[in-house]
C-alpha positions as semicolon CSV with decimal commas, in nm:
position;residue;x (nm);y (nm);z (nm)
1;M;-21,474;6,693;4,618
2;D;-21,626;6,474;4,890
3;E;-21,279;6,344;4,973
4;L;-21,146;6,700;4,989
5;L;-21,423;6,813;5,223
6;T;-21,372;6,504;5,439
7;A;-20,999;6,578;5,461
8;M;-21,078;6,936;5,559
9;D;-21,311;6,811;5,833
10;R;-21,038;6,586;5,972
11;T;-20,794;6,876;5,961
12;A;-21,041;7,104;6,140
13;A;-21,091;6,841;6,412
14;N;-20,713;6,815;6,464
15;L;-20,689;7,194;6,476
16;V;-20,952;7,207;6,752
17;K;-20,752;6,951;6,950
18;L;-20,432;7,150;6,902
19;Q;-20,606;7,468;7,017
20;D;-20,722;7,287;7,330
21;V;-20,366;7,167;7,397
22;W;-20,233;7,520;7,361
23;N;-20,506;7,668;7,582
24;R;-20,394;7,435;7,860
25;A;-20,022;7,475;7,792
26;A;-20,008;7,855;7,760
27;R;-20,032;7,915;8,135
28;F;-19,702;7,732;8,185
29;V;-19,508;7,948;7,938
30;P;-19,289;8,188;8,140
31;T;-19,311;8,565;8,100
32;G;-19,005;8,630;8,313
33;P;-18,703;8,459;8,470
34;S;-18,770;8,103;8,583
35;R;-18,620;7,756;8,577
36;G;-18,760;7,407;8,544
37;S;-19,051;7,247;8,362
38;H;-19,375;7,075;8,469
39;P;-19,494;6,718;8,404
40;E;-19,832;6,836;8,273
41;Y;-19,664;7,072;8,028
42;D;-19,426;6,800;7,913
43;N;-19,725;6,576;7,834
44;L;-19,895;6,858;7,648
45;R;-19,579;6,908;7,437
46;R;-19,590;6,539;7,339
47;A;-19,961;6,562;7,251
48;W;-19,891;6,873;7,042
49;N;-19,621;6,694;6,843
50;D;-19,851;6,396;6,777
51;L;-20,132;6,619;6,651
52;L;-19,910;6,825;6,420
53;A;-19,898;6,530;6,181
54;G;-20,270;6,585;6,116
55;L;-20,219;6,935;5,971
56;P;-20,139;6,908;5,600
57;P;-19,974;7,205;5,430
58;I;-20,215;7,468;5,299
59;D;-20,074;7,683;5,019
60;G;-19,732;7,540;5,103
61;W;-19,737;7,620;5,477
62;T;-19,822;7,436;5,797
63;I;-19,727;7,443;6,163
64;T;-19,398;7,263;6,226
65;D;-19,262;7,413;6,551
66;E;-19,288;7,230;6,881
67;L;-19,419;7,405;7,191
68;P;-19,145;7,611;7,360
69;D;-18,902;7,448;7,603
70;I;-19,015;7,644;7,910
71;D;-18,700;7,566;8,107
72;A;-18,479;7,703;7,830
73;L;-18,713;8,001;7,778
74;G;-18,702;8,087;8,148
75;Q;-18,321;8,073;8,141
76;D;-18,323;8,303;7,837
77;F;-18,519;8,559;8,040
78;I;-18,251;8,539;8,309
79;D;-17,981;8,594;8,049
80;Y;-18,159;8,898;7,905
81;F;-18,196;9,053;8,251
82;E;-17,829;9,000;8,327
83;I;-17,733;9,203;8,020
84;S;-18,007;9,463;8,089
85;E;-18,194;9,416;7,761
86;A;-18,571;9,405;7,716
87;P;-18,676;9,047;7,627
88;F;-18,902;9,131;7,331
89;P;-18,795;8,825;7,124
90;L;-18,871;8,592;7,416
91;H;-19,228;8,717;7,448
92;E;-19,273;8,666;7,074
93;A;-19,140;8,310;7,106
94;G;-19,379;8,237;7,393
95;Q;-19,678;8,363;7,193
96;K;-19,584;8,197;6,863
97;P;-19,792;7,875;6,899
98;G;-20,111;8,080;6,939
99;K;-20,025;8,295;6,638
100;D;-19,946;7,987;6,429
101;L;-20,284;7,833;6,516
102;A;-20,463;8,152;6,418
103;E;-20,275;8,165;6,087
104;Y;-20,355;7,802;6,008
105;Q;-20,724;7,854;6,095
106;F;-20,733;8,148;5,855
107;R;-20,575;7,944;5,575
108;L;-20,814;7,653;5,636
109;N;-21,118;7,881;5,625
110;R;-20,990;8,038;5,305
111;A;-20,936;7,695;5,150
112;R;-21,290;7,593;5,244
113;S;-21,428;7,908;5,087
114;R;-21,227;7,850;4,772
115;A;-21,349;7,491;4,752
116;A;-21,709;7,602;4,793
117;R;-21,680;7,853;4,511
118;E;-21,510;7,607;4,279
119;R;-21,689;7,290;4,381
120;L;-21,868;7,240;4,049
121;D;-21,545;7,259;3,854
122;Q;-21,360;7,021;4,088
123;F;-21,566;6,709;4,017
124;T;-21,344;6,464;3,836
125;V;-21,643;6,261;3,706
126;P;-21,928;6,510;3,666
127;Q;-22,128;6,276;3,441
128;A;-22,119;6,003;3,705
129;A;-22,230;6,255;3,964
130;R;-22,525;6,349;3,744
131;R;-22,604;5,981;3,667
132;Y;-22,612;5,876;4,033
133;R;-22,759;6,208;4,149
134;T;-22,492;6,271;4,415
135;P;-22,665;6,481;4,688
136;S;-22,384;6,737;4,695
137;F;-22,393;6,790;4,317
138;V;-22,642;7,012;4,139
139;D;-22,607;7,134;3,782
140;A;-22,539;7,506;3,786
141;D;-22,814;7,564;3,528
142;L;-23,069;7,388;3,752
143;L;-23,015;7,602;4,062
144;T;-23,318;7,793;4,186
145;P;-23,289;8,167;4,248
146;A;-23,299;8,097;4,622
147;E;-23,009;7,853;4,592
148;R;-22,806;8,095;4,382
149;D;-22,869;8,379;4,629
150;A;-22,782;8,160;4,928
151;Q;-22,467;8,028;4,762
152;Q;-22,353;8,378;4,671
153;A;-22,432;8,508;5,021
154;F;-22,235;8,220;5,176
155;A;-21,928;8,295;4,964
156;E;-21,952;8,667;5,040
157;M;-21,986;8,595;5,413
158;E;-21,670;8,385;5,416
159;N;-21,483;8,658;5,229
160;R;-21,602;8,918;5,481
161;H;-21,496;8,697;5,770
162;A;-21,149;8,649;5,620
163;E;-21,111;9,024;5,564
164;E;-21,240;9,102;5,914
165;R;-20,997;8,856;6,069
166;Q;-20,706;9,016;5,887
167;R;-20,817;9,361;6,004
168;L;-20,859;9,253;6,366
169;Q;-20,524;9,072;6,363
170;A;-20,359;9,389;6,231
171;D;-20,530;9,592;6,507
172;L;-20,406;9,345;6,769
173;D;-20,052;9,352;6,631
174;R;-20,046;9,734;6,636
175;A;-20,183;9,749;6,990
176;R;-19,924;9,496;7,106
177;Q;-19,643;9,686;6,937
178;D;-19,753;10,000;7,123
179;A;-19,784;9,824;7,458
180;N;-19,481;9,592;7,452
181;P;-19,210;9,859;7,501
182;I;-19,393;10,001;7,803
183;R;-19,500;9,669;7,953
184;D;-19,163;9,499;7,902
185;G;-18,968;9,809;8,002
186;L;-19,160;9,854;8,328
187;F;-19,189;9,492;8,438
188;Y;-18,867;9,343;8,303
189;G;-18,643;9,639;8,233
190;T;-18,341;9,756;8,427
191;G;-18,112;10,053;8,368
192;D;-18,187;10,261;8,058
193;D;-18,471;10,035;7,939
194;L;-18,662;10,095;8,262
195;V;-18,588;10,469;8,262
196;R;-18,709;10,503;7,902
197;A;-19,036;10,327;7,985
198;V;-19,097;10,551;8,288
199;E;-19,012;10,858;8,081
200;T;-19,267;10,758;7,815
201;V;-19,537;10,705;8,078
202;L;-19,470;11,046;8,236
203;R;-19,483;11,219;7,898
204;S;-19,812;11,044;7,823
205;A;-19,947;11,181;8,151
206;G;-19,862;11,539;8,050
207;F;-19,523;11,592;8,212
208;D;-19,234;11,764;8,039
209;V;-18,944;11,528;8,104
210;V;-18,568;11,587;8,089
211;D;-18,319;11,300;8,091
212;L;-18,074;11,422;8,355
213;D;-17,820;11,149;8,283
214;A;-17,789;11,285;7,930
215;E;-17,789;11,649;8,040
216;L;-17,571;11,638;8,352
217;G;-17,381;11,313;8,316
218;R;-17,460;10,975;8,459
219;T;-17,496;10,958;8,841
220;A;-17,471;11,336;8,878
221;S;-17,836;11,354;8,983
222;A;-18,163;11,165;8,961
223;D;-18,265;10,998;8,635
224;L;-18,537;11,240;8,527
225;L;-18,665;11,592;8,587
226;A;-19,044;11,598;8,549
227;T;-19,232;11,928;8,515
228;L;-19,608;11,980;8,532
229;G;-19,724;12,339;8,536
230;D;-19,500;12,512;8,790
231;H;-19,422;12,182;8,966
232;R;-19,073;12,039;8,917
233;W;-18,993;11,697;9,056
234;L;-18,683;11,479;9,052
235;V;-18,766;11,120;8,956
236;E;-18,529;10,842;9,053
237;V;-18,584;10,507;8,877
238;K;-18,452;10,187;9,034
239;S;-18,476;9,811;8,984
240;E;-18,419;9,527;9,228
241;G;-18,412;9,156;9,152
242;R;-18,535;9,084;9,503
243;N;-18,713;9,295;9,764
244;A;-18,638;9,664;9,729
245;S;-18,368;9,797;9,958
246;E;-18,474;10,085;10,181
247;S;-18,149;10,258;10,088
248;L;-18,298;10,339;9,747
249;V;-18,487;10,623;9,913
250;N;-18,159;10,765;10,045
251;D;-18,029;10,792;9,688
252;L;-18,323;11,015;9,596
253;L;-18,287;11,224;9,912
254;R;-17,919;11,277;9,837
255;H;-18,005;11,397;9,484
256;L;-18,258;11,640;9,630
257;R;-17,996;11,783;9,868
258;I;-17,738;11,849;9,598
259;W;-17,979;11,966;9,326
260;P;-17,956;12,338;9,424
261;E;-17,581;12,320;9,361
262;L;-17,631;12,169;9,015
263;R;-17,918;12,379;8,879
264;P;-18,003;12,663;9,120
265;E;-18,213;12,834;8,851
266;L;-18,453;12,537;8,842
267;P;-18,575;12,474;9,197
268;V;-18,759;12,146;9,257
269;R;-19,035;12,090;9,509
270;N;-18,958;11,728;9,589
271;G;-18,883;11,394;9,426
272;A;-19,044;11,059;9,352
273;L;-18,896;10,709;9,350
274;V;-19,015;10,457;9,089
275;V;-18,912;10,097;9,162
276;N;-18,926;9,777;8,958
277;H;-18,878;9,536;9,246
278;Q;-18,856;9,155;9,240
279;H;-18,808;9,178;8,862
280;R;-18,664;8,827;8,845
281;L;-19,011;8,692;8,930
282;P;-19,310;8,685;8,695
283;P;-19,523;8,998;8,757
284;N;-19,815;8,804;8,904
285;E;-19,585;8,651;9,168
286;R;-19,442;8,983;9,293
287;T;-19,565;9,175;9,593
288;R;-19,765;9,477;9,489
289;A;-19,616;9,719;9,745
290;V;-19,251;9,821;9,713
291;Y;-19,203;9,840;10,090
292;R;-19,389;9,660;10,365
293;R;-19,221;9,767;10,690
294;Q;-19,478;10,004;10,835
295;E;-19,234;10,210;11,043
296;F;-19,033;10,285;10,731
297;I;-19,345;10,367;10,528
298;N;-19,464;10,606;10,799
299;A;-19,132;10,792;10,788
300;L;-19,125;10,842;10,410
301;T;-19,103;11,202;10,290
302;V;-19,114;11,118;9,918
303;P;-19,365;10,913;9,720
304;V;-19,259;10,560;9,626
305;I;-19,431;10,420;9,316
306;A;-19,436;10,056;9,211
307;V;-19,414;9,992;8,836
308;H;-19,725;9,772;8,861
309;D;-19,931;10,074;8,967
310;L;-19,769;10,293;8,704
311;F;-19,851;10,041;8,433
312;D;-20,213;10,003;8,544
313;W;-20,267;10,380;8,532
314;W;-20,095;10,405;8,195
315;R;-20,293;10,128;8,027
316;T;-20,624;10,285;8,143
317;S;-20,505;10,638;8,052
318;D;-20,558;10,751;8,413
319;W;-20,331;11,053;8,377
320;P;-20,453;11,232;8,696
321;A;-20,357;10,925;8,901
322;I;-20,003;10,933;8,757
323;Q;-19,977;11,307;8,820
324;H;-20,104;11,263;9,175
325;A;-19,867;10,974;9,243
326;V;-19,557;11,164;9,127
327;L;-19,651;11,497;9,285
328;D;-19,784;11,330;9,601
329;A;-20,069;11,584;9,583
330;E;-20,354;11,691;9,359
331;P;-20,218;11,798;9,018
332;P;-20,249;12,167;8,932
333;A;-20,592;12,259;8,796
334;T;-20,448;12,379;8,465
335;A;-20,230;12,075;8,410
336;H;-20,478;11,793;8,351
337;A;-20,317;11,641;8,044
338;Q;-20,481;11,490;7,742
339;P;-20,335;11,160;7,620
340;S;-20,027;11,213;7,407
341;S;-19,972;11,041;7,075
342;A;-19,726;10,804;7,246
343;A;-20,002;10,642;7,452
344;P;-20,285;10,419;7,331
345;A;-20,618;10,590;7,282
346;V;-20,837;10,467;7,567
347;E;-21,165;10,625;7,664
348;E;-21,145;10,822;7,989
349;P;-21,361;10,680;8,273
350;P;-21,663;10,890;8,373
351;P;-21,614;11,119;8,675
352;E;-21,804;10,895;8,916
353;E;-21,561;10,608;8,838
354;S;-21,243;10,811;8,866
355;T;-20,953;10,632;9,031
356;R;-20,783;10,956;9,143
357;R;-20,643;10,914;9,492
358;P;-20,764;11,148;9,768
359;R;-20,542;11,431;9,888
360;G;-20,292;11,323;10,148
361;W;-20,243;10,971;10,015
362;R;-19,898;10,825;10,044
363;F;-19,842;10,477;9,912
364;G;-19,918;10,234;10,189
365;R;-20,065;10,487;10,435
366;R;-20,251;10,812;10,485
367;R;-20,072;11,106;10,629
């Protein structure tokens, strides 16, 4: 038993070292298109491989995968973008080392708990242990009530911790499954993937949304028709690998001009442009504003919304901010939406902390 506990201690020490390696390496793992590696990350990969040898299998499983090749992973992101597919598998691959460490920690804790519960039965020479009065060995029939209570409480605590970890991991997995389609669609999506993510966000904010490509045929009009109360708005959704072209606004204006010919029975008040710009860069390296030329911003007659803003409002359930951004005005008093089942349940901020934008705001300036 002493040898087993000693081996577990060595394994736990190696696991701590591996966790430290991953904590330092994780910031280098790409979340979008990129190329190249980094000398510090390469050294961390070597250290990871050396430490893996110190993790024996537990219940037939151990960590065997190396840290991701970040140059190859960054190229994979580029390939996914070129075929206009959301890179869900790549994000999973980038997060796998952390998940593997958590799984191994759980198995190690469970093995420790099992050893503690069975420690009396696992002595190979119990008589020798009694003869030499090994400090870690006590006859079960000689335990005091306090020892029995403490031993039972310890075992129950470890069981509770294992169950709680499983529950929290399941909660995290569900939350990530809910967020990934929106996050990946907005920040990395192009074409239909991006449109679907924007459509989901608008529905969560209380809009009725019609896919105009499906209803009228691709390119006949804008991507979406969003309705809130008696407000109808055309929503054009665009992506740019680099800085957003100012001509994107002209596409929306053209759709607004021809809309009365397509659906005269459904007049629209205006339109909004949603842009995923610089999508070949990681999100934290992109400019926040879609456009920066002030003369152009001053001349805008339609709201232009960056996906970064849209995502921030969505993840905090700030539905009035989304309504205000699309309508470019205060939302109708009767149309303040409650979160839909498609969005995560997040507590609304109190009124004094509301992030609703004041009337007259246009992105990048005040009218």
